[in-house]
MOPAC internal coordinates of N, CA, C and O (Angstrom, degrees):
PM7 1SCF
backbone

  N    0.0000 0     0.00 0     0.00 0    0    0    0
  C    1.4093 1     0.00 0     0.00 0    1    0    0
  C    1.5528 1   112.03 1     0.00 0    2    1    0
  O    1.2310 1   118.82 1   -55.29 1    3    2    1
  N    1.2841 1   119.86 1   124.71 1    3    2    1
  C    1.4471 1   123.37 1   179.30 1    5    3    2
  C    1.5188 1   109.40 1   -70.71 1    6    5    3
  O    1.2310 1   121.86 1   -37.06 1    7    6    5
  N    1.3144 1   114.04 1   142.94 1    7    6    5
  C    1.4908 1   117.31 1   175.71 1    9    7    6
  C    1.5002 1   113.09 1   -73.47 1   10    9    7
  O    1.2310 1   120.84 1   -13.47 1   11   10    9
  N    1.2867 1   115.99 1   166.53 1   11   10    9
  C    1.4561 1   121.28 1  -174.33 1   13   11   10
  C    1.5032 1   114.40 1  -110.21 1   14   13   11
  O    1.2310 1   120.75 1  -158.59 1   15   14   13
  N    1.3406 1   116.16 1    21.41 1   15   14   13
  C    1.4759 1   122.26 1  -179.51 1   17   15   14
  C    1.5383 1   110.77 1   -80.78 1   18   17   15
  O    1.2310 1   121.07 1   -48.45 1   19   18   17
  N    1.2801 1   115.56 1   131.55 1   19   18   17
  C    1.5064 1   119.48 1   176.91 1   21   19   18
  C    1.5436 1   107.38 1  -112.82 1   22   21   19
  O    1.2310 1   121.45 1   -33.14 1   23   22   21
  N    1.3231 1   114.83 1   146.86 1   23   22   21
  C    1.4453 1   124.26 1   176.44 1   25   23   22
  C    1.5369 1   107.36 1   -96.55 1   26   25   23
  O    1.2310 1   120.13 1   -51.10 1   27   26   25
  N    1.2986 1   117.36 1   128.90 1   27   26   25
  C    1.4822 1   119.97 1   172.52 1   29   27   26
  C    1.4918 1   111.30 1  -129.74 1   30   29   27
  O    1.2310 1   121.61 1    -7.78 1   31   30   29
  N    1.3170 1   114.53 1   172.22 1   31   30   29
  C    1.4792 1   122.60 1  -179.21 1   33   31   30
  C    1.5583 1   106.29 1  -134.36 1   34   33   31
  O    1.2310 1   121.32 1    -1.90 1   35   34   33
  N    1.3130 1   115.08 1   178.10 1   35   34   33
  C    1.4582 1   120.40 1  -176.42 1   37   35   34
  C    1.5556 1   110.71 1   -52.86 1   38   37   35
  O    1.2310 1   120.87 1   139.75 1   39   38   37
  N    1.2919 1   115.95 1   -40.25 1   39   38   37
  C    1.4836 1   120.73 1  -174.70 1   41   39   38
  C    1.5495 1   111.43 1   -66.15 1   42   41   39
  O    1.2310 1   120.05 1   157.23 1   43   42   41
  N    1.3289 1   117.50 1   -22.77 1   43   42   41
  C    1.4518 1   123.75 1  -176.89 1   45   43   42
  C    1.5860 1   111.91 1   -94.83 1   46   45   43
  O    1.2310 1   120.14 1   165.02 1   47   46   45
  N    1.2785 1   117.34 1   -14.98 1   47   46   45
  C    1.4918 1   123.06 1  -166.97 1   49   47   46
  C    1.5463 1   111.51 1   -56.84 1   50   49   47
  O    1.2310 1   119.69 1   127.41 1   51   50   49
  N    1.2955 1   118.19 1   -52.59 1   51   50   49
  C    1.4604 1   119.89 1  -172.81 1   53   51   50
  C    1.5052 1   109.96 1   -62.62 1   54   53   51
  O    1.2310 1   120.41 1   132.01 1   55   54   53
  N    1.3306 1   116.82 1   -47.99 1   55   54   53
  C    1.5080 1   120.62 1  -179.43 1   57   55   54
  C    1.5288 1   112.65 1   -63.69 1   58   57   55
  O    1.2310 1   120.14 1   136.00 1   59   58   57
  N    1.3311 1   117.34 1   -44.00 1   59   58   57
  C    1.4413 1   122.49 1  -172.40 1   61   59   58
  C    1.5087 1   112.34 1   -79.02 1   62   61   59
  O    1.2310 1   120.04 1   135.63 1   63   62   61
  N    1.3582 1   117.52 1   -44.37 1   63   62   61
  C    1.4611 1   119.80 1  -173.27 1   65   63   62
  C    1.5426 1   112.68 1  -102.89 1   66   65   63
  O    1.2310 1   120.92 1   121.21 1   67   66   65
  N    1.3491 1   115.85 1   -58.79 1   67   66   65
  C    1.4249 1   116.43 1  -174.32 1   69   67   66
  C    1.4984 1   116.86 1   -67.49 1   70   69   67
  O    1.2310 1   120.73 1   148.44 1   71   70   69
  N    1.3212 1   116.20 1   -31.56 1   71   70   69
  C    1.4693 1   120.64 1   176.31 1   73   71   70
  C    1.5336 1   113.99 1  -109.90 1   74   73   71
  O    1.2310 1   121.38 1  -166.99 1   75   74   73
  N    1.3439 1   114.96 1    13.01 1   75   74   73
  C    1.4391 1   120.96 1  -176.77 1   77   75   74
  C    1.5441 1   112.97 1   -71.93 1   78   77   75
  O    1.2310 1   120.00 1   -22.05 1   79   78   77
  N    1.2532 1   117.61 1   157.95 1   79   78   77
  C    1.4972 1   120.63 1  -178.65 1   81   79   78
  C    1.5028 1   113.81 1   -83.62 1   82   81   79
  O    1.2310 1   120.16 1   149.86 1   83   82   81
  N    1.3654 1   117.31 1   -30.14 1   83   82   81
  C    1.4604 1   121.43 1  -176.43 1   85   83   82
  C    1.4761 1   110.54 1   -99.75 1   86   85   83
  O    1.2310 1   119.68 1   -25.55 1   87   86   85
  N    1.3711 1   118.21 1   154.45 1   87   86   85
  C    1.4313 1   120.27 1   166.15 1   89   87   86
  C    1.5386 1   109.04 1   -60.82 1   90   89   87
  O    1.2310 1   119.51 1   -27.72 1   91   90   89
  N    1.3244 1   118.53 1   152.28 1   91   90   89
  C    1.4474 1   120.48 1  -175.04 1   93   91   90
  C    1.5314 1   113.14 1  -134.09 1   94   93   91
  O    1.2310 1   120.53 1   -40.58 1   95   94   93
  N    1.2743 1   116.59 1   139.42 1   95   94   93
  C    1.4771 1   121.27 1   172.19 1   97   95   94
  C    1.5218 1   104.53 1  -109.25 1   98   97   95
  O    1.2310 1   120.54 1   -60.52 1   99   98   97
  N    1.3238 1   116.58 1   119.48 1   99   98   97
  C    1.4374 1   123.25 1  -178.22 1  101   99   98
  C    1.5230 1   109.45 1  -109.59 1  102  101   99
  O    1.2310 1   121.98 1   -50.25 1  103  102  101
  N    1.3453 1   113.81 1   129.75 1  103  102  101
  C    1.4765 1   121.28 1   174.59 1  105  103  102
  C    1.5066 1   107.27 1  -104.03 1  106  105  103
  O    1.2310 1   120.48 1   -72.35 1  107  106  105
  N    1.2962 1   116.68 1   107.65 1  107  106  105
  C    1.4931 1   123.02 1   173.30 1  109  107  106
  C    1.5172 1   105.90 1   -80.47 1  110  109  107
  O    1.2310 1   120.20 1   -60.77 1  111  110  109
  N    1.3238 1   117.23 1   119.23 1  111  110  109
  C    1.4664 1   119.46 1  -176.17 1  113  111  110
  C    1.5119 1   109.11 1  -135.80 1  114  113  111
  O    1.2310 1   122.22 1    -8.10 1  115  114  113
  N    1.3597 1   113.35 1   171.90 1  115  114  113
  C    1.4882 1   119.14 1   175.32 1  117  115  114
  C    1.5618 1   106.31 1  -139.53 1  118  117  115
  O    1.2310 1   120.91 1   -25.09 1  119  118  117
  N    1.2827 1   115.86 1   154.91 1  119  118  117
  C    1.4888 1   121.26 1  -177.68 1  121  119  118
  C    1.5281 1   112.35 1   -62.84 1  122  121  119
  O    1.2310 1   120.16 1   152.75 1  123  122  121
  N    1.3265 1   117.29 1   -27.25 1  123  122  121
  C    1.4582 1   119.56 1  -175.83 1  125  123  122
  C    1.5351 1   112.53 1   -93.28 1  126  125  123
  O    1.2310 1   118.56 1  -174.46 1  127  126  125
  N    1.2454 1   120.36 1     5.54 1  127  126  125
  C    1.4602 1   125.93 1  -172.82 1  129  127  126
  C    1.5159 1   110.68 1   -88.45 1  130  129  127
  O    1.2310 1   119.40 1   -72.13 1  131  130  129
  N    1.3129 1   118.74 1   107.87 1  131  130  129
  C    1.4778 1   119.03 1  -179.57 1  133  131  130
  C    1.5518 1   112.77 1   -67.91 1  134  133  131
  O    1.2310 1   120.55 1   148.27 1  135  134  133
  N    1.3108 1   116.55 1   -31.73 1  135  134  133
  C    1.4556 1   119.56 1   178.96 1  137  135  134
  C    1.5262 1   111.81 1   -69.60 1  138  137  135
  O    1.2310 1   120.48 1   149.86 1  139  138  137
  N    1.2972 1   116.70 1   -30.14 1  139  138  137
  C    1.4429 1   120.40 1   176.63 1  141  139  138
  C    1.5550 1   110.91 1   -65.61 1  142  141  139
  O    1.2310 1   120.57 1   139.45 1  143  142  141
  N    1.3150 1   116.51 1   -40.55 1  143  142  141
  C    1.4662 1   120.33 1   177.38 1  145  143  142
  C    1.5242 1   111.81 1   -68.30 1  146  145  143
  O    1.2310 1   120.08 1   148.36 1  147  146  145
  N    1.3341 1   117.45 1   -31.64 1  147  146  145
  C    1.4249 1   119.70 1   179.76 1  149  147  146
  C    1.5334 1   112.04 1   -73.22 1  150  149  147
  O    1.2310 1   119.79 1   140.04 1  151  150  149
  N    1.3141 1   118.00 1   -39.96 1  151  150  149
  C    1.5091 1   119.82 1  -177.09 1  153  151  150
  C    1.4860 1   112.48 1   -84.79 1  154  153  151
  O    1.2310 1   119.20 1   158.82 1  155  154  153
  N    1.3248 1   119.14 1   -21.18 1  155  154  153
  C    1.4562 1   121.72 1  -172.80 1  157  155  154
  C    1.5806 1   112.37 1   -53.76 1  158  157  155
  O    1.2310 1   117.14 1   133.70 1  159  158  157
  N    1.3142 1   123.04 1   -46.30 1  159  158  157
  C    1.4827 1   120.22 1  -179.85 1  161  159  158
  C    1.5358 1   111.68 1   -58.47 1  162  161  159
  O    1.2310 1   119.82 1   144.85 1  163  162  161
  N    1.2925 1   117.96 1   -35.15 1  163  162  161
  C    1.4803 1   121.04 1   177.75 1  165  163  162
  C    1.5071 1   111.51 1   -71.42 1  166  165  163
  O    1.2310 1   120.79 1   140.38 1  167  166  165
  N    1.3086 1   116.10 1   -39.62 1  167  166  165
  C    1.4423 1   120.79 1   176.34 1  169  167  166
  C    1.5517 1   110.22 1   -60.03 1  170  169  167
  O    1.2310 1   121.23 1   138.75 1  171  170  169
  N    1.3435 1   115.26 1   -41.25 1  171  170  169
  C    1.4569 1   120.45 1   178.04 1  173  171  170
  C    1.5157 1   111.47 1   -65.51 1  174  173  171
  O    1.2310 1   120.58 1   139.30 1  175  174  173
  N    1.3571 1   116.50 1   -40.70 1  175  174  173
  C    1.4709 1   120.18 1   175.61 1  177  175  174
  C    1.4782 1   112.91 1   -59.97 1  178  177  175
  O    1.2310 1   120.21 1   137.83 1  179  178  177
  N    1.2796 1   117.19 1   -42.17 1  179  178  177
  C    1.4992 1   121.94 1   178.66 1  181  179  178
  C    1.4887 1   110.26 1   -65.14 1  182  181  179
  O    1.2310 1   119.97 1   146.91 1  183  182  181
  N    1.3066 1   117.66 1   -33.09 1  183  182  181
  C    1.4861 1   122.16 1   179.08 1  185  183  182
  C    1.5348 1   108.44 1   -59.20 1  186  185  183
  O    1.2310 1   119.81 1   142.34 1  187  186  185
  N    1.3012 1   117.96 1   -37.66 1  187  186  185
  C    1.4826 1   121.23 1  -178.93 1  189  187  186
  C    1.5551 1   110.08 1   -73.07 1  190  189  187
  O    1.2310 1   122.25 1   139.08 1  191  190  189
  N    1.3296 1   113.30 1   -40.92 1  191  190  189
  C    1.4526 1   119.89 1  -178.51 1  193  191  190
  C    1.5696 1   112.91 1   -62.76 1  194  193  191
  O    1.2310 1   121.32 1   142.15 1  195  194  193
  N    1.3285 1   115.07 1   -37.85 1  195  194  193
  C    1.4317 1   121.07 1  -179.07 1  197  195  194
  C    1.5411 1   115.18 1  -106.71 1  198  197  195
  O    1.2310 1   120.74 1  -158.24 1  199  198  197
  N    1.3276 1   116.19 1    21.76 1  199  198  197
  C    1.4580 1   119.14 1  -178.33 1  201  199  198
  C    1.5313 1   108.55 1   -61.23 1  202  201  199
  O    1.2310 1   122.38 1   -33.10 1  203  202  201
  N    1.3073 1   113.05 1   146.90 1  203  202  201
  C    1.4895 1   122.62 1  -177.38 1  205  203  202
  C    1.4734 1   115.57 1    70.27 1  206  205  203
  O    1.2310 1   120.15 1   177.32 1  207  206  205
  N    1.3858 1   117.31 1    -2.68 1  207  206  205
  C    1.4642 1   121.30 1   177.18 1  209  207  206
  C    1.5400 1   110.90 1  -115.13 1  210  209  207
  O    1.2310 1   121.28 1   141.32 1  211  210  209
  N    1.3582 1   115.15 1   -38.68 1  211  210  209
  C    1.4549 1   121.69 1  -178.21 1  213  211  210
  C    1.5461 1   107.78 1  -131.43 1  214  213  211
  O    1.2310 1   120.21 1   -41.88 1  215  214  213
  N    1.3008 1   117.21 1   138.12 1  215  214  213
  C    1.4229 1   122.07 1   174.36 1  217  215  214
  C    1.5613 1   109.48 1   -89.00 1  218  217  215
  O    1.2310 1   119.32 1   -53.29 1  219  218  217
  N    1.2927 1   118.91 1   126.71 1  219  218  217
  C    1.4286 1   122.38 1   179.86 1  221  219  218
  C    1.5004 1   109.07 1  -106.14 1  222  221  219
  O    1.2310 1   121.58 1   -54.06 1  223  222  221
  N    1.3684 1   114.58 1   125.94 1  223  222  221
  C    1.4273 1   121.66 1  -170.48 1  225  223  222
  C    1.5526 1   110.12 1  -130.83 1  226  225  223
  O    1.2310 1   120.48 1   -34.80 1  227  226  225
  N    1.3064 1   116.69 1   145.20 1  227  226  225
  C    1.4712 1   121.95 1   169.81 1  229  227  226
  C    1.4967 1   107.64 1  -119.46 1  230  229  227
  O    1.2310 1   122.07 1   -41.06 1  231  230  229
  N    1.3791 1   113.65 1   138.94 1  231  230  229
  C    1.4444 1   117.48 1   176.66 1  233  231  230
  C    1.5727 1   105.96 1  -134.95 1  234  233  231
  O    1.2310 1   121.96 1   -54.04 1  235  234  233
  N    1.3212 1   113.85 1   125.96 1  235  234  233
  C    1.4699 1   121.75 1  -179.19 1  237  235  234
  C    1.5301 1   108.70 1   -82.59 1  238  237  235
  O    1.2310 1   120.19 1   -67.44 1  239  238  237
  N    1.3366 1   117.24 1   112.56 1  239  238  237
  C    1.4512 1   121.33 1  -177.37 1  241  239  238
  C    1.5197 1   112.66 1   -66.26 1  242  241  239
  O    1.2310 1   119.79 1   155.64 1  243  242  241
  N    1.3085 1   118.01 1   -24.36 1  243  242  241
  C    1.4618 1   119.41 1   178.94 1  245  243  242
  C    1.4692 1   111.79 1   -72.57 1  246  245  243
  O    1.2310 1   117.69 1   153.30 1  247  246  245
  N    1.3033 1   122.00 1   -26.70 1  247  246  245
  C    1.4539 1   122.36 1   179.88 1  249  247  246
  C    1.5575 1   112.11 1  -110.01 1  250  249  247
  O    1.2310 1   120.45 1   175.21 1  251  250  249
  N    1.3241 1   116.74 1    -4.79 1  251  250  249
  C    1.4861 1   121.31 1   177.06 1  253  251  250
  C    1.5226 1   107.98 1  -134.17 1  254  253  251
  O    1.2310 1   120.37 1  -114.97 1  255  254  253
  N    1.3474 1   116.90 1    65.03 1  255  254  253
  C    1.4855 1   118.84 1  -176.99 1  257  255  254
  C    1.5520 1   113.48 1   -69.22 1  258  257  255
  O    1.2310 1   120.02 1   153.05 1  259  258  257
  N    1.3185 1   117.57 1   -26.95 1  259  258  257
  C    1.4654 1   119.53 1  -174.58 1  261  259  258
  C    1.5106 1   110.15 1   -63.71 1  262  261  259
  O    1.2310 1   119.42 1   133.45 1  263  262  261
  N    1.2967 1   118.71 1   -46.55 1  263  262  261
  C    1.4333 1   122.88 1  -177.18 1  265  263  262
  C    1.5507 1   109.60 1   -69.19 1  266  265  263
  O    1.2310 1   120.88 1   139.49 1  267  266  265
  N    1.3297 1   115.91 1   -40.51 1  267  266  265
  C    1.4592 1   119.35 1   177.93 1  269  267  266
  C    1.5421 1   110.21 1   -62.45 1  270  269  267
  O    1.2310 1   119.98 1   139.30 1  271  270  269
  N    1.2960 1   117.64 1   -40.70 1  271  270  269
  C    1.4509 1   119.47 1   178.50 1  273  271  270
  C    1.5097 1   113.05 1   -68.87 1  274  273  271
  O    1.2310 1   121.19 1   139.49 1  275  274  273
  N    1.3348 1   115.33 1   -40.51 1  275  274  273
  C    1.4605 1   121.75 1  -179.80 1  277  275  274
  C    1.5454 1   111.44 1   -57.04 1  278  277  275
  O    1.2310 1   120.53 1   142.35 1  279  278  277
  N    1.3277 1   116.60 1   -37.65 1  279  278  277
  C    1.4820 1   121.79 1  -177.36 1  281  279  278
  C    1.4931 1   113.26 1  -101.32 1  282  281  279
  O    1.2310 1   119.58 1  -166.87 1  283  282  281
  N    1.3031 1   118.40 1    13.13 1  283  282  281
  C    1.4716 1   123.30 1   173.18 1  285  283  282
  C    1.5306 1   115.19 1    68.43 1  286  285  283
  O    1.2310 1   120.00 1  -150.43 1  287  286  285
  N    1.3264 1   117.61 1    29.57 1  287  286  285
  C    1.4498 1   122.04 1  -179.93 1  289  287  286
  C    1.5261 1   107.20 1   -75.12 1  290  289  287
  O    1.2310 1   120.20 1   -59.37 1  291  290  289
  N    1.3194 1   117.22 1   120.63 1  291  290  289
  C    1.4198 1   121.85 1  -176.28 1  293  291  290
  C    1.5256 1   113.85 1  -122.41 1  294  293  291
  O    1.2310 1   120.84 1   173.16 1  295  294  293
  N    1.3609 1   115.99 1    -6.84 1  295  294  293
  C    1.4610 1   121.79 1   178.67 1  297  295  294
  C    1.5684 1   107.76 1  -149.80 1  298  297  295
  O    1.2310 1   122.86 1   -22.33 1  299  298  297
  N    1.2974 1   112.13 1   157.67 1  299  298  297
  C    1.4768 1   118.22 1   175.50 1  301  299  298
  C    1.4927 1   109.30 1  -122.93 1  302  301  299
  O    1.2310 1   119.98 1   -34.00 1  303  302  301
  N    1.3399 1   117.65 1   146.00 1  303  302  301
  C    1.4732 1   122.76 1    -5.57 1  305  303  302
  C    1.5146 1   112.48 1   -77.90 1  306  305  303
  O    1.2310 1   120.12 1   -29.81 1  307  306  305
  N    1.2746 1   117.37 1   150.19 1  307  306  305
  C    1.4584 1   123.52 1   169.00 1  309  307  306
  C    1.5664 1   105.90 1  -124.54 1  310  309  307
  O    1.2310 1   121.83 1   -48.38 1  311  310  309
  N    1.3508 1   114.10 1   131.62 1  311  310  309
  C    1.4079 1   120.73 1   178.79 1  313  311  310
  C    1.5270 1   106.82 1  -110.19 1  314  313  311
  O    1.2310 1   121.10 1   -49.60 1  315  314  313
  N    1.3131 1   115.49 1   130.40 1  315  314  313
  C    1.4875 1   119.84 1   175.55 1  317  315  314
  C    1.5329 1   107.96 1  -129.96 1  318  317  315
  O    1.2310 1   122.21 1   -45.53 1  319  318  317
  N    1.3376 1   113.37 1   134.47 1  319  318  317
  C    1.4380 1   118.80 1  -179.93 1  321  319  318
  C    1.5314 1   106.32 1  -104.31 1  322  321  319
  O    1.2310 1   120.21 1   -52.28 1  323  322  321
  N    1.3109 1   117.21 1   127.72 1  323  322  321
  C    1.4769 1   124.86 1  -178.77 1  325  323  322
  C    1.5058 1   109.80 1  -112.16 1  326  325  323
  O    1.2310 1   121.84 1   -48.82 1  327  326  325
  N    1.2988 1   114.09 1   131.18 1  327  326  325
  C    1.4665 1   122.22 1   174.47 1  329  327  326
  C    1.5277 1   109.65 1  -121.35 1  330  329  327
  O    1.2310 1   120.40 1   -56.65 1  331  330  329
  N    1.2766 1   116.85 1   123.35 1  331  330  329
  C    1.4775 1   121.34 1  -174.54 1  333  331  330
  C    1.4917 1   111.29 1    53.46 1  334  333  331
  O    1.2310 1   120.98 1  -141.38 1  335  334  333
  N    1.3420 1   115.74 1    38.62 1  335  334  333
  C    1.4580 1   120.23 1   176.02 1  337  335  334
  C    1.4814 1   117.34 1    82.89 1  338  337  335
  O    1.2310 1   120.40 1   178.20 1  339  338  337
  N    1.3090 1   116.83 1    -1.80 1  339  338  337
  C    1.4639 1   120.53 1  -177.35 1  341  339  338
  C    1.5129 1   113.18 1  -117.51 1  342  341  339
  O    1.2310 1   119.37 1   -41.11 1  343  342  341
  N    1.3209 1   118.81 1   138.89 1  343  342  341
  C    1.4493 1   120.40 1  -179.26 1  345  343  342
  C    1.5506 1   111.14 1   -67.63 1  346  345  343
  O    1.2310 1   121.14 1   -48.98 1  347  346  345
  N    1.3139 1   115.42 1   131.02 1  347  346  345
  C    1.4658 1   120.17 1  -179.14 1  349  347  346
  C    1.5112 1   112.33 1  -122.31 1  350  349  347
  O    1.2310 1   118.51 1   159.93 1  351  350  349
  N    1.3199 1   120.44 1   -20.07 1  351  350  349
  C    1.4488 1   124.64 1   179.40 1  353  351  350
  C    1.5289 1   109.79 1  -148.53 1  354  353  351
  O    1.2310 1   120.94 1   -28.42 1  355  354  353
  N    1.3363 1   115.80 1   151.58 1  355  354  353
  C    1.4831 1   120.91 1  -178.08 1  357  355  354
  C    1.5069 1   109.33 1  -145.79 1  358  357  355
  O    1.2310 1   120.34 1   -35.93 1  359  358  357
  N    1.3586 1   116.96 1   144.07 1  359  358  357
  C    1.4424 1   122.22 1   174.18 1  361  359  358
  C    1.5317 1   104.46 1  -139.75 1  362  361  359
  O    1.2310 1   120.69 1   -50.76 1  363  362  361
  N    1.3245 1   116.29 1   129.24 1  363  362  361
  C    1.4702 1   121.87 1  -176.57 1  365  363  362
  C    1.4976 1   110.45 1  -115.15 1  366  365  363
  O    1.2310 1   120.36 1   -44.57 1  367  366  365
  N    1.2823 1   116.91 1   135.43 1  367  366  365
  C    1.4788 1   122.78 1   177.29 1  369  367  366
  C    1.4995 1   111.74 1    93.44 1  370  369  367
  O    1.2310 1   122.07 1     5.17 1  371  370  369
  N    1.4014 1   113.64 1  -174.83 1  371  370  369
  C    1.4083 1   118.36 1  -178.09 1  373  371  370
  C    1.5310 1   109.08 1   -66.57 1  374  373  371
  O    1.2310 1   122.19 1   -48.71 1  375  374  373
  N    1.3410 1   113.41 1   131.29 1  375  374  373
  C    1.4806 1   118.33 1  -175.80 1  377  375  374
  C    1.5276 1   105.87 1  -123.15 1  378  377  375
  O    1.2310 1   121.36 1   -30.39 1  379  378  377
  N    1.3404 1   115.00 1   149.61 1  379  378  377
  C    1.4500 1   119.26 1   171.52 1  381  379  378
  C    1.4986 1   108.44 1   -77.38 1  382  381  379
  O    1.2310 1   120.66 1   -33.54 1  383  382  381
  N    1.3399 1   116.35 1   146.46 1  383  382  381
  C    1.4540 1   120.71 1  -177.17 1  385  383  382
  C    1.5838 1   110.24 1   -56.92 1  386  385  383
  O    1.2310 1   120.08 1   145.40 1  387  386  385
  N    1.3110 1   117.45 1   -34.60 1  387  386  385
  C    1.4770 1   120.31 1  -179.55 1  389  387  386
  C    1.5007 1   109.45 1   -64.48 1  390  389  387
  O    1.2310 1   120.21 1   144.49 1  391  390  389
  N    1.3342 1   117.20 1   -35.51 1  391  390  389
  C    1.4814 1   120.91 1  -177.77 1  393  391  390
  C    1.5521 1   108.65 1   -70.08 1  394  393  391
  O    1.2310 1   121.68 1   139.77 1  395  394  393
  N    1.3519 1   114.39 1   -40.23 1  395  394  393
  C    1.4884 1   116.02 1   177.93 1  397  395  394
  C    1.5632 1   112.14 1   -62.95 1  398  397  395
  O    1.2310 1   122.11 1   140.61 1  399  398  397
  N    1.3478 1   113.57 1   -39.39 1  399  398  397
  C    1.4717 1   118.25 1  -179.00 1  401  399  398
  C    1.5142 1   107.90 1   -66.56 1  402  401  399
  O    1.2310 1   119.59 1   138.83 1  403  402  401
  N    1.3214 1   118.39 1   -41.17 1  403  402  401
  C    1.4771 1   121.01 1   178.54 1  405  403  402
  C    1.5125 1   110.98 1   -63.26 1  406  405  403
  O    1.2310 1   121.24 1   142.00 1  407  406  405
  N    1.3357 1   115.23 1   -38.00 1  407  406  405
  C    1.4882 1   119.70 1  -179.87 1  409  407  406
  C    1.5290 1   110.23 1   -62.22 1  410  409  407
  O    1.2310 1   120.80 1   138.65 1  411  410  409
  N    1.3165 1   116.07 1   -41.35 1  411  410  409
  C    1.4431 1   122.03 1   179.94 1  413  411  410
  C    1.5242 1   109.17 1   -65.73 1  414  413  411
  O    1.2310 1   119.99 1   132.40 1  415  414  413
  N    1.3027 1   117.62 1   -47.60 1  415  414  413
  C    1.4612 1   120.97 1  -177.55 1  417  415  414
  C    1.5450 1   112.24 1   -63.42 1  418  417  415
  O    1.2310 1   120.97 1   137.69 1  419  418  417
  N    1.3601 1   115.75 1   -42.31 1  419  418  417
  C    1.4567 1   118.67 1   175.92 1  421  419  418
  C    1.5161 1   113.41 1   -64.94 1  422  421  419
  O    1.2310 1   120.67 1   139.31 1  423  422  421
  N    1.3064 1   116.32 1   -40.69 1  423  422  421
  C    1.4964 1   120.43 1   179.49 1  425  423  422
  C    1.4774 1   110.29 1   -65.43 1  426  425  423
  O    1.2310 1   119.88 1   139.44 1  427  426  425
  N    1.3395 1   117.83 1   -40.56 1  427  426  425
  C    1.4616 1   118.02 1   178.98 1  429  427  426
  C    1.5234 1   111.69 1   -67.84 1  430  429  427
  O    1.2310 1   120.50 1   147.04 1  431  430  429
  N    1.3345 1   116.65 1   -32.96 1  431  430  429
  C    1.4700 1   119.71 1   179.81 1  433  431  430
  C    1.4831 1   113.20 1   -75.27 1  434  433  431
  O    1.2310 1   119.55 1   141.28 1  435  434  433
  N    1.3785 1   118.46 1   -38.72 1  435  434  433
  C    1.4736 1   123.28 1  -172.24 1  437  435  434
  C    1.5081 1   112.92 1  -118.28 1  438  437  435
  O    1.2310 1   119.01 1   178.96 1  439  438  437
  N    1.3351 1   119.49 1    -1.04 1  439  438  437
  C    1.4677 1   121.50 1  -173.25 1  441  439  438
  C    1.5180 1   114.44 1   -59.96 1  442  441  439
  O    1.2310 1   120.24 1   138.48 1  443  442  441
  N    1.3116 1   117.16 1   -41.52 1  443  442  441
  C    1.4381 1   119.34 1  -175.62 1  445  443  442
  C    1.5230 1   111.18 1   -69.42 1  446  445  443
  O    1.2310 1   119.86 1   147.27 1  447  446  445
  N    1.3590 1   117.87 1   -32.73 1  447  446  445
  C    1.4793 1   120.92 1   173.74 1  449  447  446
  C    1.4847 1   110.40 1   -65.60 1  450  449  447
  O    1.2310 1   119.58 1   138.89 1  451  450  449
  N    1.3430 1   118.40 1   -41.11 1  451  450  449
  C    1.4661 1   121.20 1   179.04 1  453  451  450
  C    1.5157 1   111.24 1   -62.34 1  454  453  451
  O    1.2310 1   121.01 1   137.35 1  455  454  453
  N    1.3340 1   115.67 1   -42.65 1  455  454  453
  C    1.4673 1   119.88 1  -178.63 1  457  455  454
  C    1.5525 1   111.56 1   -59.32 1  458  457  455
  O    1.2310 1   120.35 1   146.73 1  459  458  457
  N    1.3385 1   116.94 1   -33.27 1  459  458  457
  C    1.4748 1   117.13 1  -179.43 1  461  459  458
  C    1.4556 1   112.26 1   -65.85 1  462  461  459
  O    1.2310 1   118.29 1   163.93 1  463  462  461
  N    1.3486 1   120.86 1   -16.07 1  463  462  461
  C    1.4301 1   126.58 1  -176.72 1  465  463  462
  C    1.5432 1   110.61 1  -109.58 1  466  465  463
  O    1.2310 1   119.61 1  -172.11 1  467  466  465
  N    1.2902 1   118.36 1     7.89 1  467  466  465
  C    1.4710 1   121.51 1  -179.28 1  469  467  466
  C    1.5024 1   111.16 1  -103.09 1  470  469  467
  O    1.2310 1   121.46 1    -8.07 1  471  470  469
  N    1.3446 1   114.80 1   171.93 1  471  470  469
  C    1.4654 1   120.80 1  -176.80 1  473  471  470
  C    1.5047 1   109.99 1   -85.78 1  474  473  471
  O    1.2310 1   121.71 1   -41.31 1  475  474  473
  N    1.3544 1   114.34 1   138.69 1  475  474  473
  C    1.4655 1   121.45 1   176.65 1  477  475  474
  C    1.5115 1   107.45 1   -67.06 1  478  477  475
  O    1.2310 1   119.65 1   -35.02 1  479  478  477
  N    1.2811 1   118.28 1   144.98 1  479  478  477
  C    1.4646 1   125.21 1   177.81 1  481  479  478
  C    1.5487 1   109.29 1   -90.61 1  482  481  479
  O    1.2310 1   119.76 1   -57.41 1  483  482  481
  N    1.3042 1   118.05 1   122.59 1  483  482  481
  C    1.4498 1   122.19 1   178.07 1  485  483  482
  C    1.5308 1   107.22 1  -100.44 1  486  485  483
  O    1.2310 1   119.73 1   -62.01 1  487  486  485
  N    1.2908 1   118.12 1   117.99 1  487  486  485
  C    1.4423 1   121.89 1  -173.43 1  489  487  486
  C    1.5192 1   114.45 1   -77.01 1  490  489  487
  O    1.2310 1   120.22 1   164.13 1  491  490  489
  N    1.3178 1   117.19 1   -15.87 1  491  490  489
  C    1.4628 1   119.37 1  -178.85 1  493  491  490
  C    1.5066 1   112.13 1   -85.58 1  494  493  491
  O    1.2310 1   118.62 1   178.52 1  495  494  493
  N    1.2851 1   120.23 1    -1.48 1  495  494  493
  C    1.4572 1   122.60 1   178.60 1  497  495  494
  C    1.4893 1   111.53 1   -94.87 1  498  497  495
  O    1.2310 1   119.73 1   -50.32 1  499  498  497
  N    1.3051 1   118.12 1   129.68 1  499  498  497
  C    1.4570 1   120.60 1  -179.47 1  501  499  498
  C    1.5462 1   108.59 1  -151.14 1  502  501  499
  O    1.2310 1   121.10 1   -40.40 1  503  502  501
  N    1.2648 1   115.50 1   139.60 1  503  502  501
  C    1.4765 1   119.90 1  -179.65 1  505  503  502
  C    1.5521 1   108.75 1   -86.05 1  506  505  503
  O    1.2310 1   120.74 1  -179.83 1  507  506  505
  N    1.3389 1   116.19 1     0.17 1  507  506  505
  C    1.4557 1   120.89 1   179.98 1  509  507  506
  C    1.5239 1   110.95 1  -112.20 1  510  509  507
  O    1.2310 1   120.68 1   -46.53 1  511  510  509
  N    1.2622 1   116.30 1   133.47 1  511  510  509
  C    1.4767 1   119.25 1   177.71 1  513  511  510
  C    1.4934 1   111.88 1  -101.64 1  514  513  511
  O    1.2310 1   120.10 1   180.00 1  515  514  513

């Protein structure tokens, strides 16, 4: 069975994550990160388990620095769970697969409540001219 992980870049971020229909788990990674390579097979397995419920996305911070900077990603791997386009949970560094699964389950259970208390994203604001 093929995994359901998609690769995106800065140019795809708004459409895929912020305006996307499904909740999303994003793995911010870099090519030189050994922990990213270790956790990736488990991330891909989870994408099959939660297919059609959660969108699984990978974003390379070395080629998409704008998005990484916008969301305060300072280390890889960083996992961020987005509900209705807004970040509701985060895990930084090497994570056990069971912790990632628990993060997904908790975000699905409580994510919409968290979104109600988060800041709306204004798309016309940019630090880049």
